[in-house]
N, C-alpha and C positions, 0 to 999 in steps of 0.2 A: 351366558350371553347370547343373545339372539342375532344372527346374521349381521356382524357389522361390515359396513360398506367400506371398501379400501380408501375411499376419500375421508373417512372419519378417523383413520388411524392417525397417531401422533407422527410428525415429520421426525426422520432419523436424525440424530445428532450428527451434524457435519462439523469438523474442526472450524473453529472462527478463523477467520482470514485477517491478517493484520491489514492495517491501512493501506501500506504499500502493496500487499497483495490484490487488494480490492481494487486500487487505483490502476494497476498495470494489468489486471485481470490474467494473472498468472497461469491460471488453468486453461486460457484460450489461446489455442496454437493451432490453427487448421493446417498449417504447413508442416506440422511435425518436425520442424528443424530444431536442433539442438541448440544452436546459437540464438535462436529466438527465445528459448526457455531461458538461457544464460543471461541475456539483454534484461529479459522481464524481471528475473529473480534479483539480479544486481542493482536494477533501478528500485524494485520495492525496498531492498536493504536501504539505500541511500535514503529513501523517504521515510522509512521508519527511523533511521538514525536523526535525521533532522526533525522528526515529530517529537523525538526523546528531549531535543533542546527546549520545548515548549513547558516540560514537566519537571525536568531536573537541572536547573539552571541557578541553585541557591549559590548566594555569595555572601561575604560578610555584611555588606550594604543591603543585602536584600534576602533575608534568610528564608523568606515563604519559598522562595525559588521561581517567583512569578517572572516571565521574560516580559520586557517592557513591550509597549505597543509596536514600537519599531523593531523589535527583535522578532515578534509574532510575524509582522509583515514581511520581513526577510525570510524566515521559515517558509511561508507560503510562497514567496517568489522562487525561492529555491526547489520547493517541491514542484511547482508548476513547470519549471525549467527541465527538471529531471523527466517528468511526464512526456514533455515535447521531445525532448532528446531520445527517449525510449522509442517514440512514435517513429522519428526518422531513422532510427537504427534499424527497428523491424522492418520498416519499409525498404530500407537498403538492403537488408538480409535475405527479403524475400522478392526481390526484383530480378 
């Protein structure tokens, strides 16, 4: 192999982030406060939990497990509220 440039190296495989971890940016904490890590991790868990409602909502009337459009909307609203609450909680923790 003739002189490979570092830019041509394949990227290292980083563990995939969950939806909640991505939305709350769990790895971003310039304050280094443990309470910020806790707020973000617990928020990520709640987002992931509500996201699972979209996929695993099988009932006798709905064996495919698809959530109704209203249910989809409610999951989205809950997730947005969790994200906003985390933002304010982090702001409080770092003020």
